[in-house]
C-alpha positions as MATLAB code, in Angstrom:
seq = 'MSLVIGTDRNDGEDIELPPSILNRHVALLGTTGHGKTVAAKVIIEEAVLNQIPSVIIDPQGDLSQLAIFAKEQAVESSGGDLERFEDFKENVEVRIWTPARTKGLPISLDPFSSPPGDLDEEQRVASLDMMAAGFASIAGYNVEKPEGAQIKAYLNNILLYADIGKTFPQSFAHLANLVATPHSLQKKSGISAGKFEDLVVELLSKGEREKLTRRLRAQETGVNRMMFTMGVPLDFDVMVQPCEEGRTPINILYLNTLSTDDMKQSFLQEFGRRLYDWMIAKGASEKETRLIFFLDEVAPFLPPHPRNPPSKEIIKMLFKQGRKYGLSCVLATQNVSDVDYKILGQANTLLIGKFLSKQDKEKVRDLLKSGRNSTDPALVDDLTTLEAGEFQLVCSEIFDTPVPVKIRWLYTEHSRPLDEDKVEELTSDELRAWAKQFESKKRKSKKGKKDLGSTNIDEAVTSAEDNTQNSDDEQFEMDLLGGFLLLKDSRDPISVMLGLTNTLTTIVLLWSSCLLALAWLDSELQGFATMVAILVSLITASILIAEMISGDEVAMLKKIRMQARPLQYLALLWIWILWFLILSDKIPLDKILLPIEVAQTAMTMFVILELAHRVKIGKLEWPSGENPIDFLKGGIKSLKMMVGSTQIEALRTSSRELLESFRLVMDIVIAFTLVGLIYEIESFSFLSSAEWLTRLLTIYILTILSQIRARQISN';
ca = [
     -24.305  -25.736  -18.579;
     -25.140  -22.264  -19.881;
     -24.566  -18.991  -18.071;
     -28.049  -17.687  -17.185;
     -27.369  -14.003  -16.538;
     -30.912  -12.600  -16.720;
     -33.885  -12.111  -19.006;
     -34.583  -10.354  -22.306;
     -36.384   -7.103  -21.470;
     -38.545   -7.435  -24.601;
     -39.928  -10.961  -24.253;
     -38.933  -12.077  -20.736;
     -37.005  -15.103  -22.003;
     -33.853  -16.242  -20.175;
     -30.606  -14.963  -21.638;
     -28.222  -17.910  -21.798;
     -24.586  -17.611  -22.813;
     -22.138  -20.426  -23.495;
     -19.219  -20.586  -21.014;
     -16.859  -20.230  -23.980;
     -17.544  -16.469  -24.095;
     -15.622  -16.079  -20.833;
     -12.316  -16.885  -22.509;
     -12.687  -13.814  -24.678;
     -13.107  -11.503  -21.697;
     -16.021   -9.461  -20.345;
     -16.353   -5.751  -19.554;
     -19.165   -4.211  -17.480;
     -19.739   -0.490  -17.987;
     -22.153    1.920  -16.334;
     -22.610    4.720  -13.849;
     -22.352    4.278  -10.080;
     -25.273    2.410   -8.555;
     -26.471    1.034  -11.867;
     -25.723   -2.615  -11.073;
     -22.285   -3.401  -12.486;
     -21.147   -5.152   -9.309;
     -24.363   -7.210   -9.215;
     -23.844   -8.197  -12.858;
     -20.256   -9.196  -12.113;
     -21.357  -11.306   -9.160;
     -23.944  -13.004  -11.366;
     -21.185  -13.986  -13.796;
     -19.078  -15.338  -10.896;
     -22.052  -17.323   -9.553;
     -22.765  -18.773  -12.990;
     -19.090  -19.694  -13.356;
     -19.355  -21.699  -10.115;
     -22.311  -23.613  -11.544;
     -20.032  -24.442  -14.485;
     -17.195  -25.485  -12.142;
     -14.972  -22.552  -13.129;
     -12.982  -21.109  -10.186;
     -12.307  -17.405   -9.864;
      -9.982  -14.898   -8.221;
     -11.449  -11.499   -7.392;
      -9.683   -8.284   -6.457;
     -11.903   -6.562   -3.906;
     -10.601   -3.045   -3.186;
     -13.542   -1.954   -0.985;
     -15.099   -5.042    0.625;
     -18.400   -5.223   -1.261;
     -17.418   -8.268   -3.356;
     -16.636  -10.218   -0.200;
     -20.387  -10.507    0.335;
     -20.217  -13.452   -2.061;
     -19.423  -15.426    1.106;
     -22.975  -14.813    2.436;
     -25.892  -16.703    0.879;
     -29.099  -14.830    0.128;
     -32.312  -15.842    1.875;
     -34.384  -18.328   -0.094;
     -37.419  -16.044    0.186;
     -35.467  -13.150   -1.358;
     -34.350  -15.321   -4.286;
     -37.884  -16.579   -4.887;
     -39.498  -13.133   -4.634;
     -37.055  -11.759   -7.226;
     -37.934  -14.517   -9.686;
     -34.818  -16.574   -9.080;
     -34.433  -20.249   -9.904;
     -34.467  -22.033   -6.528;
     -33.025  -25.230   -7.984;
     -29.989  -23.375   -9.374;
     -29.733  -21.507   -6.074;
     -29.479  -24.811   -4.164;
     -26.910  -26.123   -6.659;
     -24.849  -22.985   -6.136;
     -24.886  -23.373   -2.337;
     -23.889  -27.031   -2.634;
     -20.987  -26.373   -5.002;
     -19.398  -23.067   -4.000;
     -16.467  -22.528   -1.640;
     -15.676  -18.890   -0.863;
     -12.291  -17.988    0.613;
     -11.487  -14.405    1.650;
      -7.743  -13.755    1.616;
      -6.400  -10.829    3.658;
      -2.887   -9.561    2.836;
      -0.868   -8.537    5.925;
      -3.682   -9.535    8.290;
      -5.084  -12.708    9.853;
      -8.736  -11.612    9.823;
      -9.399  -13.813    6.812;
      -6.926  -16.280    5.323;
      -3.548  -14.501    5.457;
      -1.740  -14.429    2.130;
       1.733  -13.225    1.226;
       3.167  -12.155   -2.092;
       6.621  -13.724   -1.654;
       7.846  -11.881   -4.783;
      11.137  -13.814   -4.927;
       9.813  -16.543   -7.152;
      12.055  -16.829  -10.199;
      10.360  -17.274  -13.599;
       9.308  -20.873  -14.360;
      12.015  -22.883  -16.095;
       9.835  -23.838  -19.068;
       9.329  -20.264  -20.331;
      10.815  -19.397  -23.689;
      13.385  -16.591  -23.871;
      10.848  -13.896  -24.773;
       8.497  -14.893  -21.954;
      11.383  -15.068  -19.484;
      12.578  -11.572  -20.371;
       9.007  -10.257  -19.979;
       8.657  -11.939  -16.580;
      11.947  -10.478  -15.286;
      10.962   -7.053  -16.609;
       7.673   -7.200  -14.699;
       9.478   -8.380  -11.576;
      11.919   -5.457  -11.817;
       9.027   -3.019  -12.236;
       7.378   -4.542   -9.172;
      10.471   -4.185   -6.999;
      10.964   -0.582   -8.165;
       7.361    0.198   -7.256;
       7.650   -1.557   -3.884;
      10.729    0.545   -3.148;
       8.688    3.700   -3.756;
       9.848    4.667   -7.247;
       7.477    5.779   -9.985;
       8.518    3.812  -13.076;
       6.700    6.365  -15.245;
       9.326    8.958  -14.320;
      13.005    8.957  -15.427;
      14.399    8.065  -11.991;
      12.004    5.132  -11.615;
      12.727    3.905  -15.137;
      16.460    3.943  -14.364;
      15.929    2.024  -11.123;
      13.816   -0.533  -12.985;
      16.522   -0.994  -15.635;
      19.167   -1.537  -12.949;
      17.013   -4.057  -11.058;
      16.208   -5.824  -14.320;
      19.910   -6.421  -14.989;
      20.555   -7.468  -11.388;
      17.772  -10.061  -11.627;
      18.934  -11.207  -15.065;
      22.511  -11.896  -13.976;
      21.377  -13.344  -10.646;
      19.192  -15.742  -12.645;
      22.101  -16.640  -14.931;
      24.408  -17.170  -11.954;
      21.867  -19.314  -10.046;
      21.877  -16.849   -7.135;
      18.352  -15.520   -7.539;
      17.434  -13.397   -4.478;
      15.228  -15.034   -1.862;
      14.555  -12.009    0.335;
      14.731   -8.224    0.336;
      17.926   -8.456    2.387;
      19.493  -10.637   -0.309;
      18.303   -8.345   -3.103;
      19.607   -5.314   -1.186;
      23.024   -6.987   -0.948;
      23.086   -7.601   -4.697;
      22.012   -4.008   -5.373;
      24.713   -2.612   -3.071;
      27.509   -4.861   -4.359;
      26.613   -5.940   -7.910;
      30.198   -7.042   -8.655;
      29.465  -10.324   -6.843;
      27.361  -11.326   -9.876;
      30.040  -10.628  -12.493;
      32.073  -13.827  -12.132;
      29.040  -16.040  -12.665;
      27.576  -13.921  -15.448;
      30.045  -15.107  -18.076;
      30.879  -11.594  -19.302;
      33.969   -9.481  -18.820;
      34.392   -7.135  -15.875;
      34.464   -4.117  -18.189;
      31.261   -5.069  -19.970;
      29.528   -5.831  -16.655;
      30.589   -2.412  -15.420;
      28.998   -0.762  -18.473;
      25.800   -2.841  -18.520;
      25.050   -2.912  -14.801;
      27.198   -0.957  -12.364;
      27.230    2.371  -14.178;
      23.460    2.481  -14.550;
      23.274    3.950  -11.037;
      25.655    6.064   -9.026;
      26.912    4.830   -5.667;
      24.560    7.226   -3.879;
      21.554    5.988   -5.872;
      22.487    2.364   -5.119;
      22.741    3.164   -1.409;
      19.341    4.850   -1.454;
      17.754    1.888   -3.252;
      19.454   -0.509   -0.813;
      17.974    1.310    2.195;
      14.499    1.263    0.680;
      14.711   -2.463   -0.061;
      15.879   -3.225    3.476;
      12.964   -1.188    4.803;
      10.607   -3.790    3.291;
      11.781   -6.197    6.005;
       9.914   -4.116    8.603;
       6.331   -3.315    9.565;
       3.315   -4.072    7.441;
       5.529   -4.387    4.350;
       7.228   -7.399    5.887;
       3.852   -8.925    6.723;
       2.591   -8.373    3.175;
       5.547  -10.349    1.821;
       5.993  -13.053    4.457;
       2.852  -13.654    6.533;
       0.451  -16.394    5.503;
       0.083  -18.632    2.477;
       2.404  -17.688   -0.404;
       0.433  -16.580   -3.455;
       0.029  -19.724   -5.570;
      -2.641  -20.109   -8.228;
      -2.511  -23.893   -8.004;
      -3.753  -23.378   -4.433;
      -6.352  -20.874   -5.662;
      -7.991  -23.419   -7.984;
      -7.762  -26.257   -5.441;
     -10.879  -26.676   -3.242;
     -10.670  -27.308    0.477;
     -13.643  -29.651    0.263;
     -13.597  -32.082   -2.641;
     -16.114  -31.350   -5.412;
     -16.570  -27.649   -4.656;
     -15.577  -24.716   -6.853;
     -13.464  -22.003   -5.216;
     -14.167  -18.274   -5.275;
     -11.016  -16.520   -4.035;
     -11.532  -12.943   -2.869;
      -8.446  -10.776   -2.293;
      -9.657   -8.301    0.341;
      -7.394   -5.280   -0.166;
      -8.887   -3.156    2.624;
      -6.137   -4.605    4.822;
      -3.589   -2.641    2.779;
      -3.589    0.916    4.041;
      -2.315    2.882    1.027;
      -3.002    3.053   -2.698;
       0.710    2.486   -3.349;
       0.571   -0.812   -1.457;
      -2.510   -1.867   -3.413;
      -0.781   -1.007   -6.688;
       2.301   -2.991   -5.664;
       0.173   -5.934   -4.565;
      -1.788   -6.007   -7.808;
       1.366   -5.673   -9.926;
       3.012   -8.660   -8.247;
      -0.293  -10.573   -8.200;
      -0.592  -10.046  -11.966;
       2.988  -11.150  -12.597;
       2.471  -14.388  -10.687;
      -0.828  -14.991  -12.504;
       0.904  -14.417  -15.851;
       3.687  -16.894  -15.005;
       1.104  -19.462  -13.857;
      -1.027  -19.288  -16.985;
       2.048  -19.521  -19.247;
       3.298  -22.546  -17.323;
      -0.116  -24.252  -17.684;
       0.039  -23.996  -21.466;
      -2.549  -23.168  -24.105;
      -6.242  -23.831  -23.467;
      -8.423  -21.746  -25.777;
     -11.528  -23.937  -25.396;
     -11.480  -24.439  -21.617;
     -11.688  -21.611  -19.095;
      -9.330  -22.486  -16.257;
      -9.819  -19.394  -14.137;
     -11.728  -16.090  -13.986;
      -9.857  -12.970  -12.913;
     -12.202  -10.139  -11.901;
     -11.120   -6.593  -11.105;
     -13.716   -4.063   -9.978;
     -13.449   -0.300  -10.654;
     -10.303   -0.558  -12.765;
      -9.751    3.169  -13.464;
      -6.905    3.595  -10.904;
      -5.118    0.535  -12.329;
      -5.754    0.961  -16.074;
      -5.694    4.704  -16.856;
      -5.341    5.867  -20.470;
      -2.049    6.783  -22.127;
       0.380    8.277  -21.136;
      -0.172    7.201  -17.503;
       1.347    3.831  -16.607;
       0.934    2.876  -12.934;
       2.804   -0.275  -11.819;
      -0.107   -2.666  -12.342;
      -1.183   -1.476  -15.797;
       1.341   -3.280  -17.981;
       0.778   -6.699  -16.445;
      -3.029   -6.435  -16.582;
      -2.701   -5.371  -20.207;
      -0.685   -8.531  -20.905;
      -3.239  -10.700  -19.115;
      -5.992   -9.300  -21.333;
      -3.901   -9.654  -24.457;
      -2.744  -13.238  -23.917;
      -5.255  -14.656  -21.429;
      -7.693  -16.010  -24.012;
      -4.999  -18.333  -25.382;
      -4.328  -19.861  -21.967;
      -7.836  -20.225  -20.581;
      -7.800  -17.109  -18.407;
     -10.994  -15.070  -18.429;
     -10.526  -11.407  -17.532;
     -13.614   -9.568  -16.270;
     -13.521   -5.892  -15.383;
     -15.985   -3.221  -14.353;
     -15.776    0.564  -14.508;
     -17.989    3.613  -14.173;
     -15.470    5.882  -15.932;
     -15.000    4.719  -19.497;
     -13.031    7.860  -20.316;
     -10.590    7.112  -17.465;
      -9.707    3.611  -18.678;
      -7.326    2.646  -21.486;
      -9.681    1.956  -24.395;
      -7.219   -0.543  -25.933;
      -7.665   -2.803  -22.912;
     -11.453   -2.391  -22.938;
     -11.357   -3.221  -26.633;
      -9.968   -6.684  -25.799;
     -13.330   -7.692  -24.293;
     -15.584   -9.601  -26.693;
     -18.611   -9.405  -24.399;
     -19.838   -6.054  -23.134;
     -22.607   -5.314  -20.665;
     -23.262   -1.605  -21.135;
     -25.430    0.119  -18.564;
     -26.672    3.628  -18.025;
     -24.521    6.618  -19.001;
     -25.627   10.228  -18.822;
     -22.640   12.394  -19.745;
     -21.939   13.138  -23.365;
     -18.251   12.408  -22.869;
     -18.869    8.896  -21.531;
     -21.365    8.103  -24.264;
     -18.898    9.191  -26.931;
     -16.235    6.981  -25.370;
     -18.642    4.033  -25.488;
     -19.407    4.856  -29.115;
     -15.677    4.894  -29.942;
     -15.221    1.604  -28.098;
     -17.928   -0.062  -30.178;
     -16.321    1.206  -33.362;
     -12.791    0.126  -32.497;
     -13.391   -3.002  -30.446;
     -13.867   -6.609  -31.449;
     -17.648   -6.172  -31.759;
     -19.134   -5.010  -35.045;
     -22.088   -3.403  -33.269;
     -23.941   -0.360  -34.461;
     -22.800    2.402  -32.096;
     -26.281    3.965  -32.365;
     -27.327    1.894  -29.309;
     -25.476    4.515  -27.232;
     -28.406    6.897  -27.733;
     -30.636    4.642  -25.601;
     -28.300    4.367  -22.606;
     -29.764    7.361  -20.732;
     -33.148    5.591  -20.388;
     -31.869    2.383  -18.739;
     -32.913    1.543  -15.190;
     -30.748   -0.063  -12.495;
     -29.920   -3.651  -13.456;
     -30.691   -3.056  -17.156;
     -27.921   -3.450  -19.708;
     -27.327   -3.695  -23.398;
     -25.569   -7.014  -23.990;
     -23.097   -6.792  -26.867;
     -21.613  -10.135  -27.909;
     -21.282  -10.393  -31.687;
     -19.928  -13.912  -31.323;
     -23.395  -15.077  -30.170;
     -25.890  -12.332  -31.128;
     -26.131  -10.321  -34.311;
     -27.570   -7.296  -32.518;
     -27.400   -5.948  -28.965;
     -29.716   -7.719  -26.539;
     -31.664   -5.689  -23.944;
     -31.084   -7.658  -20.739;
     -32.393   -7.390  -17.212;
     -29.775   -8.924  -14.918;
     -31.147  -11.622  -12.597;
     -30.887  -11.122   -8.851;
     -28.159  -12.737   -6.790;
     -27.850  -15.995   -4.894;
     -25.651  -14.108   -2.425;
     -26.035  -10.988   -0.287;
     -25.579   -7.503   -1.718;
     -25.632   -4.713    0.838;
     -22.926   -2.683    2.540;
     -19.229   -3.659    2.248;
     -17.882   -6.087    4.820;
     -15.533   -4.892    7.534;
     -12.607   -6.945    8.826;
     -14.529   -8.320   11.797;
     -17.201   -9.731    9.503;
     -14.501  -11.233    7.285;
     -13.061  -12.947   10.362;
     -16.489  -14.298   11.274;
     -16.965  -15.733    7.764;
     -13.610  -17.555    7.729;
     -14.192  -21.007    9.182;
     -11.734  -23.023   11.254;
     -11.769  -25.681    8.535;
     -10.583  -23.185    5.932;
      -7.882  -21.876    8.261;
      -6.595  -25.399    8.917;
      -6.593  -26.133    5.175;
      -4.631  -22.950    4.389;
      -2.141  -23.559    7.229;
      -0.684  -26.588    5.462;
       0.534  -24.385    2.605;
       2.345  -22.110    5.066;
       4.203  -25.179    6.358;
       5.139  -26.154    2.814;
       6.563  -22.662    2.286;
       8.889  -22.993    5.279;
      10.019  -26.480    4.240;
      10.661  -25.266    0.699;
      12.908  -22.440    1.913;
      14.845  -24.781    4.224;
      15.214  -27.206    1.341;
      16.795  -24.502   -0.788;
      19.310  -23.827    1.957;
      20.272  -27.507    2.267;
      20.767  -28.219   -1.439;
      24.327  -26.943   -1.798;
      23.559  -23.283   -2.379;
      26.264  -20.641   -2.576;
      27.593  -18.981    0.554;
      25.593  -15.806   -0.013;
      22.414  -17.835   -0.565;
      23.010  -19.783    2.655;
      23.602  -16.649    4.672;
      20.558  -14.844    3.307;
      18.204  -17.813    3.581;
      19.401  -18.506    7.114;
      18.835  -14.865    8.038;
      15.382  -14.981    6.502;
      14.485  -18.125    8.469;
      15.664  -16.467   11.665;
      13.541  -13.423   10.855;
      10.445  -15.487   10.184;
      10.861  -17.762   13.203;
      11.534  -14.995   15.716;
       9.275  -12.406   17.235;
       9.244   -8.953   15.743;
      12.418   -7.052   16.580;
      11.721   -4.727   19.467;
      12.787   -1.119   19.213;
      12.563    1.122   22.259;
      10.846    4.341   21.255;
      11.154    7.287   23.616;
       8.641   10.081   23.816;
      10.265   12.087   21.033;
      11.032    9.003   18.939;
       7.710    7.919   17.450;
       7.652   10.007   14.324;
      11.339    9.298   13.669;
      10.359    5.691   12.899;
       7.907    6.888   10.269;
      10.251    8.935    8.103;
       8.305    9.534    4.924;
       8.781   12.612    2.755;
       5.200   12.232    1.525;
       3.774   12.524    5.068;
       3.354   16.190    6.126;
       3.859   15.372    9.820;
       7.166   13.634    9.061;
       8.231   16.622    6.977;
       7.138   18.962    9.771;
       9.314   17.037   12.245;
      12.276   17.335    9.891;
      11.773   21.101    9.611;
      11.418   21.398   13.388;
      14.616   19.449   14.028;
      16.487   21.524   11.453;
      15.229   24.783   12.963;
      16.029   23.658   16.518;
      19.540   22.582   15.507;
      20.223   25.980   13.940;
      18.937   27.800   17.040;
      21.052   25.656   19.386;
      24.223   26.155   17.343;
      23.475   29.866   17.077;
      22.992   30.133   20.856;
      26.303   28.307   21.362;
      28.118   30.890   19.254;
      26.487   33.821   21.071;
      27.220   32.290   24.478;
      30.876   31.827   23.513;
      31.131   35.447   22.333;
      29.498   36.720   25.531;
      31.966   34.655   27.550;
      34.925   36.099   25.640;
      33.574   39.591   26.307;
      33.421   38.719   30.013;
      29.648   39.193   30.102;
      29.129   35.701   31.528;
      30.805   33.492   34.115;
      33.131   30.849   32.687;
      31.944   27.566   34.204;
      28.204   28.159   33.733;
      28.774   29.319   30.164;
      30.861   26.257   29.295;
      28.113   23.999   30.626;
      25.503   25.895   28.575;
      27.611   25.681   25.403;
      28.268   21.967   25.968;
      24.578   21.175   26.476;
      23.632   23.148   23.338;
      26.242   21.322   21.242;
      25.263   17.883   22.584;
      21.545   18.379   21.953;
      22.265   19.799   18.484;
      24.499   16.807   17.667;
      21.720   14.383   18.658;
      19.260   16.074   16.316;
      21.816   16.151   13.485;
      22.592   12.440   13.939;
      18.899   11.518   13.850;
      18.316   13.647   10.757;
      21.187   12.090    8.785;
      20.093    8.570    9.707;
      17.622    8.811    6.805;
      15.591    5.633    6.265;
      18.152    3.462    8.104;
      16.216    2.253   11.135;
      19.193    0.210   12.348;
      21.368    3.342   12.417;
      18.622    5.260   14.187;
      18.376    2.504   16.761;
      22.129    2.673   17.462;
      21.979    6.458   17.839;
      19.135    6.259   20.318;
      20.792    3.422   22.246;
      23.865    5.611   22.782;
      22.049    8.894   23.408;
      18.920    7.710   25.232;
      19.538    9.650   28.491;
      19.930   12.851   26.448;
      16.793   12.540   24.314;
      14.807   15.065   26.307;
      17.621   17.589   26.630;
      16.783   19.289   23.339;
      13.316   20.289   24.498;
      14.286   20.925   28.126;
      17.286   23.057   27.212;
      15.275   25.197   24.777;
      12.876   26.027   27.620;
      15.741   26.743   30.026;
      17.370   29.113   27.522;
      14.049   30.907   27.080;
      13.627   31.298   30.848;
      17.220   32.521   31.328;
      16.820   35.149   28.616;
      13.517   36.431   30.029;
      14.984   36.643   33.529;
      18.053   38.521   32.191;
      20.419   35.783   33.335;
      22.095   35.646   29.923;
      22.302   38.469   27.321;
      20.827   36.657   24.314;
      17.846   38.899   23.597;
      18.594   38.891   19.860;
      17.711   35.184   19.588;
      14.675   35.247   21.868;
      12.339   35.120   18.857;
      14.094   32.113   17.202;
      14.142   30.319   20.559;
      10.396   30.878   20.997;
       9.821   29.549   17.488;
      11.890   26.388   18.111;
      10.387   25.979   21.566;
       6.853   26.177   20.150;
       7.558   23.668   17.379;
       9.217   21.115   19.670;
       6.517   21.422   22.328;
       3.901   20.907   19.651;
       5.552   17.582   18.764;
       5.549   16.421   22.378;
       1.790   17.045   22.450;
       1.370   15.258   19.120;
       3.455   12.347   20.411;
       1.275   12.025   23.505;
      -1.818   12.050   21.300;
      -0.071    9.505   19.095;
       0.347    7.118   21.995;
      -3.174    7.644   23.313;
      -4.484    6.905   19.813;
      -2.735    3.529   19.607;
      -3.305    2.696   23.267;
       0.353    2.842   24.292;
       0.203    5.554   26.976;
      -0.800    4.415   30.452;
      -1.739    6.648   33.347;
       0.907    6.089   36.047;
      -0.168    4.432   39.271;
       1.454    3.547   42.591;
       0.978    3.510   46.307;
       3.538    6.243   46.918;
       4.947    9.248   45.013;
       8.119    7.357   43.974;
       6.161    4.485   42.383;
       3.866    7.005   40.734;
       6.866    8.843   39.270;
       8.442    5.594   38.035;
       5.194    4.654   36.315;
       5.048    8.052   34.630;
       8.598    7.743   33.300;
       7.921    4.231   32.060;
       4.854    5.411   30.150;
       7.020    7.884   28.244;
       8.732    4.938   26.580;
       7.289    2.096   24.571;
       8.588   -1.004   22.884;
       7.531   -1.234   19.263;
       8.028   -4.133   16.937;
       8.115   -3.975   13.170;
       4.476   -5.070   13.007;
       3.399   -2.010   15.021;
       5.033    0.573   12.777;
       2.080    0.605   10.369;
      -0.266    1.325   13.290;
       1.951    4.272   14.124;
       1.880    5.416   10.502;
      -1.922    5.232   10.340;
      -2.151    7.130   13.622;
       0.148    9.790   12.147;
      -2.206   10.344    9.223;
      -5.259   10.536   11.492;
      -3.487   12.909   13.866;
      -2.728   15.284   11.025;
      -6.433   15.607   10.243;
      -7.277   16.237   13.906;
      -4.386   18.685   14.245;
      -5.653   20.728   11.284;
      -9.104   20.934   12.883;
      -7.686   22.094   16.226;
      -5.535   24.722   14.465;
      -8.573   26.033   12.584;
     -10.479   26.413   15.870;
      -7.542   28.170   17.600;
      -7.101   30.576   14.681;
     -10.831   31.334   14.711;
     -10.721   32.180   18.454;
      -7.647   34.340   17.905;
      -9.338   36.294   15.127;
     -12.429   36.818   17.296;
     -10.250   38.089   20.142;
      -8.357   40.470   17.855;
     -11.385   41.842   16.039;
     -13.686   42.362   19.034;
     -10.921   43.107   21.607;
     -12.494   40.830   24.214;
     -10.795   41.525   27.539;
     -10.772   37.911   28.718;
      -9.063   36.996   25.425;
      -6.474   39.771   25.642;
      -3.569   37.302   25.666;
      -4.568   36.363   22.099;
      -3.318   39.730   20.895;
       0.124   39.461   22.539;
       3.199   39.285   20.312;
       4.317   36.043   21.982;
       0.998   34.249   21.313;
       0.905   35.402   17.690;
       4.537   34.329   17.207;
       3.774   30.827   18.463;
       0.582   30.548   16.411;
       2.307   31.798   13.281;
       5.174   29.332   13.835;
       2.843   26.345   13.824;
       0.821   27.676   10.901;
       3.902   28.313    8.716;
       5.383   24.900    9.587;
       2.112   23.231    8.600;
       1.959   25.039    5.257;
       5.635   24.392    4.407;
       5.368   20.704    5.289;
       2.247   20.240    3.176;
       3.887   21.985    0.208;
       7.024   19.854    0.542;
       5.081   16.591    0.936;
       2.988   17.423   -2.121;
       6.117   18.150   -4.180;
       7.600   14.778   -3.216;
       4.341   12.924   -3.991;
       4.183   14.502   -7.440;
];
C-alpha cells in the first residue's frame, strides 16, 4: 500500500509514495506553526496502514495525541478518506511510555546490557564506546570537554576489560566498585599488571576515581534510580510486538516525565545505543522497513560542529547505517541552521515548508546542493509564500522535480500537548497488564544471572540490586535544616547559596570561639560560662564542617545526621543567642557583631526557605492536640520528615521553583526599601536602619554570588 501524504497543490491529485522511501530517511523542515508535526504524524499514520511500527521521542507531549482518534466528521470535512480512517482505527495500537513515572506505561533504560554477542569487533568497540559516553553523561560529565573525555576513556576501558573478564556490571553499584578498584579486572584481562596500570588505572587520579564513584552511586537514588529500574526494560523486540494480535504499534516515549534537559539527553543517548545494537543484531534489510524512529525538534540533540551533546553521535550513526538495516529515521526541525547539515543530508526525502529568514533559506539551499537530492536549489525562493500545511516535496528517487504538496489532515487529534493525567487516562488496563509481564521477565532474568555460577562480585552486586528493587525506598530522616543538604548540586543556585551560608557561619563561629577564649584569658568573662559558649560554638561549627565535606555521599551525610541530630538546630539558635548577648553587653564581642548579623540573616533565610519547601511538597503539617503538650509534640514532629529516594526529585523540583519565588519576593522587598529611603516615609523608617540594610545586602550578595558560581559550574 502506498503512503498517501496529501495532494498536489497544482492539480489536486493524491500524492502517493512507496513505503521504500522510508528506509532512506525523511526530514521535515519549516518554521514554527507551519505544520511539520502534522506532516510527521501523517507519515506515522500511513506507516501503520502499511504495518510498519514506530518509536517516537516526544519531548513536549504534543505527539502523544496520536493516541486520540479524530472525529469522523472532522476527517470528512477536511477531505479525508473515511475508509482509510476506519482501517487506521482498526489496525493501530498506541502505547505511551513514561520514564520514571507510572502515568503511562513505565519504562526503564537498564543501561547494563552488554553488547550482543554476534557483533563484529568494530561494532562491539563502537557499542562499548557509546555505552561509556552514556555513563559519563549520566554521571554529569560533559564529554565535549577534556575532563569528560578523560572520564569516558576510563569508563570505556573498564567496560572493555569487564566484558573480557565476563564480569560486565549489572548495576551502578557494581560499576562504581569497578571504577573505584579497577585492579580487580586485571587478572581476568589477560594482560600484565604493569600494562593494565598504564592503560587503565593511570587514566584517572585516585581523587577523580573517587568523585566518579560517588556520582555513579548517586544514580541509585531518587528519580535517577526510577529512570533506570522502574518499569519495562527498554527492548525493541517489545516495541515492535503488539499487545493485540494483528495491530501495528506506535510507541511514544513521553519525556515530560524527565525534569531536566540533561536527563533527556542521557535518556536519548542510551535509547539510541540500544536501538543501534538491536538493528545490528537483526541484520541487513534494505528493502523492508522494520521500524520508524521519529525525533521532533532535533536542534538540541543534533547541533552543528563543534558541539557534540551526548545523544548526537549515536543519532548520527543511526542515520548513517539505518537504511542498511531497515530503520527509517524521521526528524523535524524549525532551525535548519542549528542542526548538523551532514545529518540532514542523509535524508533522501525532504518536506520543506515555509522559511522567512535569509539565513535559514541559505541553509536550505546549501542542503539541497550537498545532500543526496539533485534538486535545483532555486525552489528556496518560493518558500516565503507557502501557507500552513504546504510543503515542497523533494524526493529525487521518485520525482524529477520538487512537488508542491498540501499535507492531508490527520486521523488523530492535534491540539494542545497532553499532560500526565491525560496520558494516564489513555493508558488502558489491558496495556498495563500486557507490559507487566515484561517487568516480571526482567526480574527472572536478573535472578537467573545470579544462579548461573557467576563470580563472587557478580553475586554480591546482583543480590544487592535485587534487595534494592524488592524493598521500599530507603527512608532518610530529614530535619528542618536538612532538606537542601540532600540536593547538593553545584549547578543549583540555592544549593550553592546554602554552601556559602554554611561556610560563612562556620567562619563566624570559629572566630567567636577565638575571641571568647581571648576575653576569658584577659579576665573579661567568667570561666564556666565562657567555656560553655566556646564548646557550643565549636560543636556547631564542627557539624557544619562535617556536612560540607560529606560532598555527594548521602550515606555519609546520613551517618553524620544520625550522630548529631539533637544538635542540628544549635547552629541557628546559638547565632541568635550570641547576637542577643552582644547587644545586651553580656559579652564584649562588638567587633564581630556585623559578621554575626550576616550569618544570622543567611541561616534564618534558609529556615524560611525550608518551611516553604515543605509547604510546597505538602510535608509540613499544622500541629494539633487537645492540650499544649500534644500541640508542642505535633509541632516538633512536623519539623522532621521521612524522605525516600523517590521523593528527592520532588524536593529538587521544589528547590528550583522556590528560587524563582524567592527572587520575586526579594525584588519586592528591595523596591519597598528604595521607596522608603527616597521618600523618607516615617512608617517605613526602619528600612533606612543600618541593621535592615545589612541584612538585605547579605541576602542580595549571597544570591548574586550563588548564581555566578552555579553558572560557572554549568558552563
